[in-house]
C-alpha positions as CSV (number, residue, x, y, z in Angstrom):
1,M,68.5,74.3,115.8
2,K,66.5,76.9,117.8
3,L,69.6,78.2,119.5
4,A,71.4,78.3,116.2
5,K,68.7,80.6,114.8
6,C,69.4,83.0,117.7
7,A,73.1,83.0,117.0
8,I,72.9,83.7,113.3
9,H,74.5,87.1,112.5
10,M,72.1,89.4,110.7
11,W,73.0,89.5,107.0
12,L,70.3,92.0,106.2
13,Q,70.9,95.7,105.8
14,M,67.9,96.6,107.9
15,K,68.4,95.2,111.4
16,P,65.7,95.0,114.0
17,A,65.9,97.8,116.5
18,F,64.1,99.0,119.6
19,E,64.1,102.0,121.9
20,A,64.6,101.7,125.6
21,D,65.4,104.5,128.2
22,G,65.6,107.0,125.4
23,K,68.4,105.1,123.5
24,L,68.2,103.2,120.3
25,F,69.5,99.6,120.3
26,Q,70.1,97.5,117.1
27,C,70.3,93.7,117.1
28,C,73.5,92.2,116.0
29,R,72.0,88.7,116.0
30,L,68.6,87.4,115.1
31,P,66.4,87.7,118.2
32,F,63.9,85.0,119.3
33,G,60.4,85.6,118.1
34,V,61.2,87.2,114.8
35,T,58.6,86.0,112.2
36,N,61.1,85.7,109.4
37,G,63.7,83.9,111.5
38,V,63.3,80.6,109.7
39,A,63.7,82.2,106.3
40,A,66.8,84.1,107.4
41,F,68.3,80.9,108.8
42,K,67.6,78.9,105.6
43,R,69.0,81.7,103.5
44,T,72.2,81.7,105.6
45,M,72.5,77.9,105.5
46,D,72.0,77.9,101.7
47,D,74.8,80.5,101.4
48,F,77.0,78.4,103.6
49,I,76.4,75.3,101.6
50,K,77.1,77.1,98.3
51,R,80.2,78.9,99.6
52,H,81.8,75.7,100.8
53,A,80.6,73.7,97.8
54,L,79.1,71.0,99.9
55,K,77.4,68.3,97.8
56,N,74.4,66.4,99.0
57,V,73.7,68.8,101.8
58,Y,70.2,70.4,101.8
59,A,68.6,73.1,104.0
60,Y,64.8,72.8,104.5
61,L,63.2,75.3,106.9
62,D,65.2,74.8,110.1
63,D,66.7,71.4,109.3
64,L,69.8,70.3,107.4
65,T,69.9,67.0,105.6
66,V,73.1,65.3,104.5
67,T,72.7,62.5,102.0
68,G,74.8,60.0,100.1
69,A,74.4,57.1,97.6
70,S,75.9,54.7,100.1
71,A,76.7,54.6,103.8
72,E,80.3,55.4,103.1
73,E,79.5,58.4,100.9
74,H,77.0,59.6,103.5
75,Q,79.7,59.4,106.2
76,E,82.2,61.3,104.0
77,N,79.6,64.0,103.2
78,L,78.7,64.3,106.9
79,Q,82.4,64.6,107.9
80,R,83.0,67.2,105.2
81,F,80.0,69.2,106.5
82,L,81.0,69.0,110.2
83,A,84.7,69.9,109.4
84,R,83.7,73.4,108.1
85,P,84.3,76.3,110.5
């Protein structure tokens, strides 16, 4: 999940930026070491779960939990989650 956090596109209006060699660079993705990285990841995962109407899928910090009332339902929910682009 640590690599996934790095690959999340920034959904915030204010993107982290830095200056080097007299030029201003803005991050397009969440860089390592950002203190609010876990919150941004969770917010993005919550939006993804809601947008795709995934039932029994929960985001907590940097983890995703897929549940089901039975082994079959759990497998169906897991396949539905993994099939999303």
